[in-house]
TIPA-470066 format. One record per residue (C-alpha): residue in three letters; x, y, z; residue number from 0. Coordinates in pm, 1 decimal. Each point is the difference from the previous one (the first is absolute). Example, Ala and Ser with C-alpha at 12.3 -4.5 7.8 and 13.67 -1.06 7.14 Angstrom:
# residues 2
@r->ALA&X->1230.0&Y->-450.0&Z->780.0&k->0
@r->SER&X->137.0&Y->344.0&Z->-66.0&k->1
This chain:
# residues 263
@r->UNK&X->2314.7&Y->953.2&Z->-205.6&k->0
@r->UNK&X->-255.7&Y->105.5&Z->-262.7&k->1
@r->UNK&X->-333.4&Y->106.7&Z->145.4&k->2
@r->UNK&X->-318.2&Y->-26.7&Z->-198.4&k->3
@r->UNK&X->-284.9&Y->249.4&Z->-7.1&k->4
@r->UNK&X->-313.0&Y->-39.1&Z->202.7&k->5
@r->UNK&X->-325.2&Y->17.4&Z->-190.2&k->6
@r->UNK&X->-318.5&Y->107.6&Z->166.6&k->7
@r->UNK&X->-360.8&Y->-18.9&Z->-118.9&k->8
@r->UNK&X->-218.0&Y->170.5&Z->260.9&k->9
@r->UNK&X->-361.8&Y->-97.2&Z->33.7&k->10
@r->UNK&X->-281.5&Y->248.1&Z->-31.1&k->11
@r->UNK&X->-164.6&Y->167.4&Z->293.1&k->12
@r->UNK&X->-375.2&Y->60.8&Z->-13.1&k->13
@r->UNK&X->-175.8&Y->238.7&Z->236.6&k->14
@r->UNK&X->-375.0&Y->-21.2&Z->52.6&k->15
@r->UNK&X->-195.5&Y->299.4&Z->127.1&k->16
@r->UNK&X->-282.6&Y->-61.5&Z->242.3&k->17
@r->UNK&X->-345.0&Y->119.6&Z->-99.0&k->18
@r->UNK&X->-143.3&Y->307.6&Z->173.5&k->19
@r->UNK&X->-217.4&Y->-105.9&Z->295.8&k->20
@r->UNK&X->-318.3&Y->180.7&Z->87.2&k->21
@r->UNK&X->-64.4&Y->138.2&Z->346.7&k->22
@r->UNK&X->-270.3&Y->-242.9&Z->100.8&k->23
@r->UNK&X->110.0&Y->-213.1&Z->300.7&k->24
@r->UNK&X->-119.5&Y->-319.7&Z->-169.3&k->25
@r->UNK&X->210.8&Y->79.8&Z->-301.9&k->26
@r->UNK&X->303.5&Y->56.2&Z->224.7&k->27
@r->UNK&X->-59.2&Y->-338.0&Z->165.7&k->28
@r->UNK&X->-33.8&Y->-178.1&Z->-332.9&k->29
@r->UNK&X->312.6&Y->169.8&Z->-131.3&k->30
@r->UNK&X->196.6&Y->-101.9&Z->310.4&k->31
@r->UNK&X->-120.2&Y->-359.2&Z->-36.1&k->32
@r->UNK&X->101.7&Y->0.6&Z->-366.6&k->33
@r->UNK&X->348.6&Y->127.0&Z->85.7&k->34
@r->UNK&X->48.3&Y->-268.7&Z->263.0&k->35
@r->UNK&X->-102.3&Y->-273.9&Z->-243.6&k->36
@r->UNK&X->230.7&Y->145.9&Z->-265.6&k->37
@r->UNK&X->295.1&Y->5.8&Z->239.1&k->38
@r->UNK&X->-57.8&Y->-365.6&Z->88.6&k->39
@r->UNK&X->-13.9&Y->-87.1&Z->-369.1&k->40
@r->UNK&X->322.9&Y->187.0&Z->-68.7&k->41
@r->UNK&X->172.5&Y->-183.7&Z->284.1&k->42
@r->UNK&X->-117.8&Y->-334.4&Z->-133.7&k->43
@r->UNK&X->115.0&Y->86.9&Z->-351.9&k->44
@r->UNK&X->337.9&Y->111.4&Z->131.8&k->45
@r->UNK&X->42.0&Y->-326.3&Z->188.9&k->46
@r->UNK&X->-106.1&Y->-218.7&Z->-291.7&k->47
@r->UNK&X->225.2&Y->180.4&Z->-246.1&k->48
@r->UNK&X->320.2&Y->-40.4&Z->198.6&k->49
@r->UNK&X->154.4&Y->190.9&Z->287.2&k->50
@r->UNK&X->133.8&Y->278.5&Z->-218.8&k->51
@r->UNK&X->-47.4&Y->129.6&Z->-355.5&k->52
@r->UNK&X->366.7&Y->7.7&Z->-107.1&k->53
@r->UNK&X->141.6&Y->-278.3&Z->-218.2&k->54
@r->UNK&X->371.7&Y->-46.1&Z->-68.1&k->55
@r->UNK&X->89.9&Y->-182.0&Z->-323.3&k->56
@r->UNK&X->323.5&Y->-200.0&Z->-42.8&k->57
@r->UNK&X->78.3&Y->-130.4&Z->-349.1&k->58
@r->UNK&X->181.7&Y->-320.4&Z->-89.0&k->59
@r->UNK&X->346.0&Y->-107.8&Z->-114.2&k->60
@r->UNK&X->114.8&Y->158.8&Z->-324.6&k->61
@r->UNK&X->-299.2&Y->236.3&Z->-11.4&k->62
@r->UNK&X->-65.7&Y->364.3&Z->93.6&k->63
@r->UNK&X->-283.0&Y->189.4&Z->167.8&k->64
@r->UNK&X->-165.3&Y->26.6&Z->-343.3&k->65
@r->UNK&X->-87.9&Y->-371.4&Z->13.0&k->66
@r->UNK&X->-234.6&Y->80.4&Z->291.5&k->67
@r->UNK&X->-174.4&Y->293.7&Z->-168.2&k->68
@r->UNK&X->-323.5&Y->-188.6&Z->-78.1&k->69
@r->UNK&X->-41.5&Y->-99.9&Z->363.8&k->70
@r->UNK&X->94.8&Y->351.6&Z->112.6&k->71
@r->UNK&X->-272.1&Y->157.8&Z->-216.0&k->72
@r->UNK&X->-264.0&Y->-249.8&Z->115.7&k->73
@r->UNK&X->84.4&Y->56.4&Z->366.8&k->74
@r->UNK&X->-5.7&Y->377.8&Z->-42.5&k->75
@r->UNK&X->-344.6&Y->-29.3&Z->-161.5&k->76
@r->UNK&X->-113.3&Y->-183.1&Z->316.5&k->77
@r->UNK&X->111.4&Y->293.6&Z->213.1&k->78
@r->UNK&X->335.6&Y->-132.0&Z->117.8&k->79
@r->UNK&X->309.2&Y->215.3&Z->24.4&k->80
@r->UNK&X->260.4&Y->-192.1&Z->-198.4&k->81
@r->UNK&X->378.6&Y->6.0&Z->44.6&k->82
@r->UNK&X->162.4&Y->-185.0&Z->-292.4&k->83
@r->UNK&X->360.0&Y->-56.4&Z->106.3&k->84
@r->UNK&X->277.5&Y->-54.1&Z->-253.0&k->85
@r->UNK&X->326.3&Y->-178.5&Z->83.1&k->86
@r->UNK&X->295.3&Y->-137.7&Z->-205.8&k->87
@r->UNK&X->-95.0&Y->-368.0&Z->30.0&k->88
@r->UNK&X->285.9&Y->-141.8&Z->-209.3&k->89
@r->UNK&X->279.5&Y->233.4&Z->111.2&k->90
@r->UNK&X->44.3&Y->-88.3&Z->366.5&k->91
@r->UNK&X->-0.6&Y->-288.1&Z->244.7&k->92
@r->UNK&X->-321.5&Y->-80.5&Z->185.0&k->93
@r->UNK&X->134.8&Y->165.7&Z->316.6&k->94
@r->UNK&X->79.4&Y->321.9&Z->-186.7&k->95
@r->UNK&X->-341.4&Y->3.4&Z->-166.2&k->96
@r->UNK&X->-165.7&Y->-48.6&Z->338.5&k->97
@r->UNK&X->181.9&Y->305.7&Z->131.9&k->98
@r->UNK&X->-110.0&Y->210.8&Z->-297.4&k->99
@r->UNK&X->-363.7&Y->-110.4&Z->21.2&k->100
@r->UNK&X->-13.8&Y->38.0&Z->380.6&k->101
@r->UNK&X->127.6&Y->357.5&Z->-21.1&k->102
@r->UNK&X->-253.1&Y->86.0&Z->-271.6&k->103
@r->UNK&X->-289.9&Y->-147.6&Z->198.2&k->104
@r->UNK&X->92.6&Y->185.5&Z->316.0&k->105
@r->UNK&X->57.7&Y->326.8&Z->-184.7&k->106
@r->UNK&X->-321.7&Y->0.0&Z->-201.3&k->107
@r->UNK&X->-250.1&Y->-185.8&Z->207.4&k->108
@r->UNK&X->59.5&Y->-48.7&Z->373.5&k->109
@r->UNK&X->-213.3&Y->251.0&Z->191.6&k->110
@r->UNK&X->-37.0&Y->-57.8&Z->375.8&k->111
@r->UNK&X->-208.0&Y->-308.5&Z->73.6&k->112
@r->UNK&X->-146.9&Y->-24.5&Z->-350.4&k->113
@r->UNK&X->-4.1&Y->-335.4&Z->-178.8&k->114
@r->UNK&X->91.3&Y->-66.6&Z->-361.7&k->115
@r->UNK&X->-142.8&Y->-251.5&Z->-242.6&k->116
@r->UNK&X->231.7&Y->-162.0&Z->-255.4&k->117
@r->UNK&X->-30.3&Y->-156.7&Z->-343.7&k->118
@r->UNK&X->314.4&Y->-172.5&Z->-127.8&k->119
@r->UNK&X->116.3&Y->-200.4&Z->-298.8&k->120
@r->UNK&X->260.3&Y->-278.0&Z->7.6&k->121
@r->UNK&X->318.2&Y->125.1&Z->175.2&k->122
@r->UNK&X->-201.4&Y->288.7&Z->148.1&k->123
@r->UNK&X->-180.6&Y->-249.7&Z->223.9&k->124
@r->UNK&X->328.0&Y->-134.9&Z->137.7&k->125
@r->UNK&X->115.7&Y->355.7&Z->69.8&k->126
@r->UNK&X->-324.0&Y->64.4&Z->190.9&k->127
@r->UNK&X->51.0&Y->-310.3&Z->215.3&k->128
@r->UNK&X->357.5&Y->102.6&Z->76.3&k->129
@r->UNK&X->-114.3&Y->356.6&Z->76.7&k->130
@r->UNK&X->-262.3&Y->-133.2&Z->244.6&k->131
@r->UNK&X->261.0&Y->-220.7&Z->169.3&k->132
@r->UNK&X->247.6&Y->285.4&Z->33.0&k->133
@r->UNK&X->-227.6&Y->293.4&Z->82.0&k->134
@r->UNK&X->-297.0&Y->-182.2&Z->154.2&k->135
@r->UNK&X->-351.9&Y->-33.8&Z->-136.9&k->136
@r->UNK&X->-158.0&Y->276.4&Z->208.7&k->137
@r->UNK&X->-39.4&Y->223.8&Z->-306.5&k->138
@r->UNK&X->-126.0&Y->-274.6&Z->-232.5&k->139
@r->UNK&X->-374.4&Y->-38.4&Z->-52.8&k->140
@r->UNK&X->-99.3&Y->-235.9&Z->-281.3&k->141
@r->UNK&X->224.8&Y->-121.8&Z->-280.1&k->142
@r->UNK&X->-45.0&Y->-185.4&Z->-328.2&k->143
@r->UNK&X->296.0&Y->-177.1&Z->-159.5&k->144
@r->UNK&X->-11.9&Y->-90.5&Z->-369.3&k->145
@r->UNK&X->206.0&Y->-305.2&Z->-103.2&k->146
@r->UNK&X->246.9&Y->21.2&Z->289.2&k->147
@r->UNK&X->285.6&Y->-255.2&Z->12.9&k->148
@r->UNK&X->-95.2&Y->-50.6&Z->365.5&k->149
@r->UNK&X->199.1&Y->-322.7&Z->28.9&k->150
@r->UNK&X->252.6&Y->80.6&Z->-271.7&k->151
@r->UNK&X->1.8&Y->-118.3&Z->-360.2&k->152
@r->UNK&X->156.0&Y->-315.5&Z->-145.3&k->153
@r->UNK&X->63.5&Y->203.9&Z->-314.8&k->154
@r->UNK&X->272.8&Y->190.2&Z->185.5&k->155
@r->UNK&X->153.5&Y->-328.2&Z->117.1&k->156
@r->UNK&X->22.3&Y->-125.1&Z->-357.7&k->157
@r->UNK&X->120.3&Y->317.1&Z->-174.5&k->158
@r->UNK&X->194.3&Y->206.3&Z->254.5&k->159
@r->UNK&X->342.9&Y->-107.5&Z->-135.2&k->160
@r->UNK&X->-81.9&Y->111.8&Z->-353.3&k->161
@r->UNK&X->152.4&Y->340.3&Z->-81.4&k->162
@r->UNK&X->-297.3&Y->130.8&Z->-199.3&k->163
@r->UNK&X->-240.5&Y->-90.6&Z->281.8&k->164
@r->UNK&X->227.1&Y->176.1&Z->250.9&k->165
@r->UNK&X->3.3&Y->309.8&Z->-218.5&k->166
@r->UNK&X->-379.7&Y->0.7&Z->-41.3&k->167
@r->UNK&X->-91.0&Y->-57.9&Z->366.9&k->168
@r->UNK&X->285.9&Y->184.0&Z->171.6&k->169
@r->UNK&X->142.0&Y->-72.1&Z->347.4&k->170
@r->UNK&X->-339.2&Y->-12.0&Z->176.2&k->171
@r->UNK&X->-135.1&Y->-251.0&Z->-250.7&k->172
@r->UNK&X->273.2&Y->-243.9&Z->97.0&k->173
@r->UNK&X->-126.8&Y->6.7&Z->359.5&k->174
@r->UNK&X->-349.2&Y->-130.7&Z->-81.9&k->175
@r->UNK&X->71.8&Y->-371.9&Z->-39.7&k->176
@r->UNK&X->-96.4&Y->-289.6&Z->225.5&k->177
@r->UNK&X->344.7&Y->-71.0&Z->148.9&k->178
@r->UNK&X->75.8&Y->48.2&Z->373.2&k->179
@r->UNK&X->117.0&Y->358.4&Z->-64.8&k->180
@r->UNK&X->-323.4&Y->96.5&Z->-178.2&k->181
@r->UNK&X->-126.1&Y->338.9&Z->122.6&k->182
@r->UNK&X->-372.9&Y->-87.2&Z->-11.3&k->183
@r->UNK&X->50.5&Y->-332.7&Z->180.1&k->184
@r->UNK&X->170.2&Y->179.1&Z->287.5&k->185
@r->UNK&X->-271.4&Y->261.2&Z->59.0&k->186
@r->UNK&X->-247.4&Y->-220.3&Z->187.0&k->187
@r->UNK&X->-372.8&Y->43.2&Z->39.7&k->188
@r->UNK&X->-179.0&Y->327.0&Z->-82.4&k->189
@r->UNK&X->-134.3&Y->204.0&Z->290.5&k->190
@r->UNK&X->-247.0&Y->223.1&Z->-184.8&k->191
@r->UNK&X->-330.4&Y->-48.7&Z->-184.9&k->192
@r->UNK&X->103.8&Y->-143.1&Z->-337.0&k->193
@r->UNK&X->-171.2&Y->-129.2&Z->-312.9&k->194
@r->UNK&X->199.8&Y->-172.8&Z->-274.7&k->195
@r->UNK&X->-99.7&Y->-17.3&Z->-366.7&k->196
@r->UNK&X->207.3&Y->-221.2&Z->-228.9&k->197
@r->UNK&X->-34.2&Y->-132.2&Z->-353.5&k->198
@r->UNK&X->5.6&Y->-337.1&Z->-171.5&k->199
@r->UNK&X->50.0&Y->111.1&Z->-361.7&k->200
@r->UNK&X->331.6&Y->44.1&Z->-178.7&k->201
@r->UNK&X->151.3&Y->138.3&Z->-319.6&k->202
@r->UNK&X->328.1&Y->-184.1&Z->55.8&k->203
@r->UNK&X->-32.6&Y->-380.5&Z->-23.4&k->204
@r->UNK&X->376.4&Y->-45.0&Z->55.7&k->205
@r->UNK&X->-10.9&Y->182.6&Z->332.8&k->206
@r->UNK&X->-315.0&Y->-187.3&Z->98.8&k->207
@r->UNK&X->170.6&Y->-332.3&Z->-83.4&k->208
@r->UNK&X->266.0&Y->86.9&Z->262.3&k->209
@r->UNK&X->-262.6&Y->75.9&Z->267.1&k->210
@r->UNK&X->-185.5&Y->-289.1&Z->170.2&k->211
@r->UNK&X->-380.3&Y->11.0&Z->-9.9&k->212
@r->UNK&X->-229.5&Y->280.3&Z->-123.2&k->213
@r->UNK&X->178.1&Y->333.4&Z->-34.5&k->214
@r->UNK&X->-19.1&Y->347.1&Z->-151.5&k->215
@r->UNK&X->324.1&Y->-29.4&Z->-197.7&k->216
@r->UNK&X->220.3&Y->117.5&Z->287.3&k->217
@r->UNK&X->-145.8&Y->-129.6&Z->328.3&k->218
@r->UNK&X->-192.4&Y->-318.3&Z->78.6&k->219
@r->UNK&X->-348.0&Y->35.1&Z->146.9&k->220
@r->UNK&X->106.0&Y->-183.8&Z->316.5&k->221
@r->UNK&X->303.3&Y->222.2&Z->55.4&k->222
@r->UNK&X->-210.2&Y->317.0&Z->-17.9&k->223
@r->UNK&X->-166.9&Y->-100.5&Z->326.1&k->224
@r->UNK&X->134.2&Y->136.1&Z->329.2&k->225
@r->UNK&X->-75.8&Y->-95.2&Z->357.3&k->226
@r->UNK&X->-231.0&Y->245.8&Z->174.5&k->227
@r->UNK&X->-182.8&Y->127.1&Z->-309.7&k->228
@r->UNK&X->-371.1&Y->71.9&Z->37.6&k->229
@r->UNK&X->-113.5&Y->-108.1&Z->-349.1&k->230
@r->UNK&X->135.2&Y->-147.7&Z->-323.7&k->231
@r->UNK&X->-133.9&Y->-12.3&Z->-353.5&k->232
@r->UNK&X->129.7&Y->-134.3&Z->-333.9&k->233
@r->UNK&X->-95.3&Y->172.8&Z->-326.3&k->234
@r->UNK&X->89.1&Y->-89.9&Z->-361.7&k->235
@r->UNK&X->277.0&Y->256.1&Z->-53.3&k->236
@r->UNK&X->375.2&Y->2.9&Z->-53.3&k->237
@r->UNK&X->258.0&Y->137.4&Z->241.4&k->238
@r->UNK&X->113.5&Y->296.4&Z->-208.1&k->239
@r->UNK&X->-342.9&Y->151.2&Z->-73.6&k->240
@r->UNK&X->-222.3&Y->-110.7&Z->286.7&k->241
@r->UNK&X->-19.3&Y->355.8&Z->133.8&k->242
@r->UNK&X->-173.5&Y->119.8&Z->-319.3&k->243
@r->UNK&X->-297.4&Y->-236.0&Z->27.0&k->244
@r->UNK&X->-335.3&Y->167.4&Z->71.8&k->245
@r->UNK&X->-107.3&Y->-298.2&Z->210.4&k->246
@r->UNK&X->323.2&Y->10.0&Z->201.3&k->247
@r->UNK&X->-51.2&Y->371.1&Z->61.3&k->248
@r->UNK&X->-362.2&Y->-62.0&Z->102.9&k->249
@r->UNK&X->103.5&Y->-273.6&Z->242.3&k->250
@r->UNK&X->275.2&Y->223.5&Z->139.1&k->251
@r->UNK&X->-245.0&Y->280.7&Z->73.7&k->252
@r->UNK&X->-242.7&Y->-249.9&Z->153.1&k->253
@r->UNK&X->263.2&Y->-133.4&Z->240.2&k->254
@r->UNK&X->108.2&Y->349.1&Z->106.0&k->255
@r->UNK&X->-362.8&Y->77.4&Z->79.7&k->256
@r->UNK&X->-108.0&Y->-327.5&Z->162.0&k->257
@r->UNK&X->309.5&Y->-194.1&Z->107.4&k->258
@r->UNK&X->-87.6&Y->-288.5&Z->-233.5&k->259
@r->UNK&X->-32.6&Y->-71.8&Z->-372.4&k->260
@r->UNK&X->-327.6&Y->-34.9&Z->-186.9&k->261
@r->UNK&X->-10.1&Y->-378.0&Z->-38.4&k->262
C-alpha cells in the first residue's frame, strides 16, 4: 500500500525575559503580584484558545496537503503547531484510508494526554469522525469541518455508476452517497467539540441541479450538518475552494479559539 508523506509546519516559540527587580521589599511584592496576574491571564488565554496548540489538517477527496497550505500558514502565524497530513484519497477504499490517516496521526501527534485540534475539508471530515469512533475522542480538542458530506451526497447517488466519475473519485468516493451503505450515514453523532462551515455557491450548475436545495456544487447545505455539532455557518463559497477563503480561515481560527463562530 502506498504511503504518503507527512508535512509539518511548526509554530514559533517566543520567550520573554523578566525585567530585573530591585531589592526594595515593596518592589518584590509588586513584582510577585504582577507575576500572579500574568499567570492567571496566561491560563485564561490557554483555555479560550483551545486545550492544546497543535492542529492536524486533513484535506479532501481528490486533493493533496497543498490544498490546505493557506490554512496551515494562517494557523502557524497564530502560534499553532500544524501537522498537514497527506493521504492518497482516490487510490484506496475508505477503510484503507482510515488506517493510513490513523497511523499518521498517532505517529506524528499523540503525546500522552495531550489533545489535538483538527481542521478538515470534505472527505477529511468523514475520516475524522470515523477516527473518533474507532480510537475514541479523548485526544480530540476542537475541530472545524469545511464542506463535509456529513449525511452523504446525492451527487454520488446519481453519478456513481458512470466510469469517469468512478475514476475521478476512486473507491472511497463511491462510499459517500446517501444509500443504506453510506459511510457517513453509519458514523452517528459526533462526540467532540465541532464547528461546521459549508458553502452555498457553485461553479457547476449541472451538479447543483442534481442536488436538492442550496449546495456548494458537491454537498447540499442540509447534508453538511451533523448531529452533535456545536456550531454551523454557511458562507458564499464553492466546495472545491472553500478552504482558500480568508473569511473561512478567519472563522476557523475563531472557532478553535472560542468554541463558536463569529456570527
